[in-house]
TIPA-931490 format. One record per residue (C-alpha): x, y, z; residue in three letters; chain; residue number from 1. Coordinates in nm, 2 decimals. Layout:
       x       y       z  residu  chaine  num
       X       Y       Z     ALA       A  NUM
...
//
This chain:
       x       y       z  residu  chaine  num
   -7.06  -22.92   18.98     MET       A    1
   -6.90  -22.71   19.28     LYS       A    2
   -6.68  -22.54   19.05     SER       A    3
   -6.94  -22.43   18.82     VAL       A    4
   -7.15  -22.31   19.13     SER       A    5
   -6.84  -22.12   19.26     ASN       A    6
   -6.78  -21.96   18.92     ALA       A    7
   -7.13  -21.82   18.89     LYS       A    8
   -7.11  -21.67   19.25     LYS       A    9
   -6.77  -21.53   19.16     TYR       A   10
   -6.92  -21.36   18.84     TRP       A   11
   -7.22  -21.25   19.05     LYS       A   12
   -7.00  -21.05   19.31     MET       A   13
   -6.77  -20.92   19.01     ASN       A   14
   -7.07  -20.78   18.83     LEU       A   15
   -7.19  -20.65   19.16     ARG       A   16
   -6.87  -20.47   19.23     TYR       A   17
   -6.87  -20.33   18.86     VAL       A   18
   -7.22  -20.19   18.90     THR       A   19
   -7.15  -20.02   19.21     VAL       A   20
   -6.82  -19.85   19.11     LEU       A   21
   -6.96  -19.74   18.79     LEU       A   22
   -7.26  -19.60   18.94     SER       A   23
   -7.04  -19.39   19.18     ILE       A   24
   -6.83  -19.29   18.87     TRP       A   25
   -7.14  -19.19   18.71     PHE       A   26
   -7.29  -18.99   19.00     LEU       A   27
   -6.95  -18.80   19.04     VAL       A   28
   -6.88  -18.76   18.66     SER       A   29
   -7.23  -18.69   18.52     TYR       A   30
   -7.45  -18.58   18.82     VAL       A   31
   -7.18  -18.36   18.99     PHE       A   32
   -6.99  -18.25   18.68     GLY       A   33
   -7.31  -18.17   18.46     ILE       A   34
   -7.62  -18.18   18.62     LEU       A   35
   -7.57  -18.03   18.96     LEU       A   36
   -7.28  -17.79   18.82     LYS       A   37
   -7.44  -17.47   18.88     GLU       A   38
   -7.55  -17.57   19.27     GLU       A   39
   -7.21  -17.69   19.34     LEU       A   40
   -7.03  -17.36   19.20     ASP       A   41
   -7.15  -17.20   19.53     ALA       A   42
   -6.87  -17.37   19.69     PHE       A   43
   -6.48  -17.34   19.62     HIS       A   44
   -6.22  -17.61   19.65     LEU       A   45
   -5.85  -17.48   19.60     GLY       A   46
   -5.97  -17.16   19.44     GLY       A   47
   -6.19  -17.32   19.19     PHE       A   48
   -6.56  -17.36   19.19     LYS       A   49
   -6.65  -17.70   19.29     LEU       A   50
   -6.87  -17.78   18.98     GLY       A   51
   -6.61  -17.69   18.77     PHE       A   52
   -6.37  -17.92   18.97     TRP       A   53
   -6.57  -18.22   18.94     PHE       A   54
   -6.61  -18.16   18.57     ALA       A   55
   -6.24  -18.11   18.49     GLN       A   56
   -6.03  -18.30   18.75     GLN       A   57
   -6.28  -18.48   19.01     GLY       A   58
   -6.42  -18.72   18.80     SER       A   59
   -6.07  -18.84   18.67     ILE       A   60
   -5.94  -18.85   19.04     TYR       A   61
   -6.25  -19.07   19.16     VAL       A   62
   -6.22  -19.30   18.84     PHE       A   63
   -5.84  -19.35   18.92     VAL       A   64
   -5.93  -19.44   19.29     VAL       A   65
   -6.20  -19.66   19.20     LEU       A   66
   -5.97  -19.84   18.98     ILE       A   67
   -5.75  -19.92   19.29     PHE       A   68
   -6.06  -20.01   19.49     ILE       A   69
   -6.15  -20.26   19.22     TYR       A   70
   -5.84  -20.41   19.21     VAL       A   71
   -5.83  -20.45   19.59     ARG       A   72
   -6.19  -20.59   19.59     LEU       A   73
   -6.10  -20.85   19.29     MET       A   74
   -5.78  -20.95   19.48     ASN       A   75
   -6.00  -21.03   19.80     SER       A   76
   -6.27  -21.21   19.57     LEU       A   77
   -5.99  -21.41   19.39     ASP       A   78
   -5.87  -21.52   19.73     LYS       A   79
   -6.20  -21.60   19.88     LYS       A   80
   -6.31  -21.84   19.57     PHE       A   81
   -5.96  -21.98   19.53     GLY       A   82
   -5.87  -21.83   19.18     PHE       A   83
   -5.58  -21.66   19.33     ASP       A   84
   -5.35  -21.95   19.25     LYS       A   85
   -5.18  -22.02   18.93     ASN       A   86
//
């Protein structure tokens, strides 16, 4: 019975991580890259307008960083619940 309870807690934390990380990616790619593009174009990053940068490269960079964050979070979650053993 404890194993089922642990698995449910594990899955709940996993879904929480995925929800938060995908929300961050949505914010960066859709909100910053599309909805706030005009406002962000007032600023420059590396010679490019910031809205353009978010739409073209920023969301990709953030997505790659979020993948590494997810891997790290899941490795610690696996250790916490004992799923890291073969």
